[in-house]
C-alpha positions as CSV (number, residue, x, y, z in Angstrom):
1,X,46.2,72.3,165.3
2,X,49.5,70.6,166.2
3,X,48.1,67.3,164.7
4,X,47.5,69.1,161.4
5,X,51.0,70.4,161.4
6,X,52.5,67.0,162.2
7,X,50.5,65.5,159.4
8,X,51.6,68.2,156.9
9,X,55.2,67.9,158.0
10,X,55.0,64.2,157.6
11,X,53.7,64.4,154.0
12,X,56.4,67.0,153.2
13,X,59.1,64.7,154.5
14,X,57.7,61.7,152.6
15,X,57.7,63.8,149.4
16,X,61.2,64.9,150.0
17,X,62.3,61.4,150.7
18,X,60.6,60.2,147.4
19,X,62.4,63.0,145.5
20,X,65.8,62.2,147.0
21,X,65.3,58.5,147.2
22,X,65.9,58.7,151.0
23,X,64.1,55.8,152.7
24,X,64.9,57.2,156.2
25,X,63.3,60.5,155.4
26,X,60.2,58.8,154.0
27,X,59.9,56.7,157.1
28,X,60.3,59.7,159.4
29,X,57.6,61.4,157.4
30,X,55.3,58.4,157.8
31,X,56.0,58.4,161.5
32,X,55.2,62.2,161.8
33,X,52.0,61.8,159.8
34,X,50.8,58.8,161.9
35,X,51.6,60.7,165.1
36,X,49.5,63.6,163.9
37,X,46.6,61.3,163.0
38,X,46.9,59.6,166.5
39,X,46.8,63.0,168.2
40,X,43.7,64.0,166.2
41,X,42.0,60.7,167.1
42,X,42.8,61.1,170.8
43,X,41.7,64.7,170.8
44,X,38.4,63.8,169.3
45,X,37.9,60.9,171.8
46,X,38.8,63.2,174.7
47,X,36.3,65.7,173.5
48,X,33.5,63.1,173.3
49,X,34.4,61.7,176.7
50,X,34.4,65.2,178.3
51,X,31.0,65.8,176.7
52,X,29.6,62.5,178.1
53,X,31.0,63.3,181.6
54,X,29.4,66.7,181.5
55,X,26.0,65.2,180.6
56,X,26.2,62.7,183.5
57,X,27.2,65.6,185.9
58,X,24.2,67.6,184.6
59,X,21.8,64.7,185.1
60,X,23.1,64.1,188.6
61,X,22.7,67.8,189.5
62,X,19.1,67.8,188.2
63,X,18.2,64.9,190.4
64,X,19.2,66.6,193.6
């Protein structure tokens, strides 16, 4: 959820920077949006890794 908020905040900052011709605000917006996308990617990767670890654990417990 935080990643969605970061991405939205970034898009808003970029739009505000465009409207006011403020390059710093646009860059801050891009940074926020990129951070949100990175958090989303890492969260997805963590979820997949956790799922794979659980499958291995289940397989090991069945073999005992």
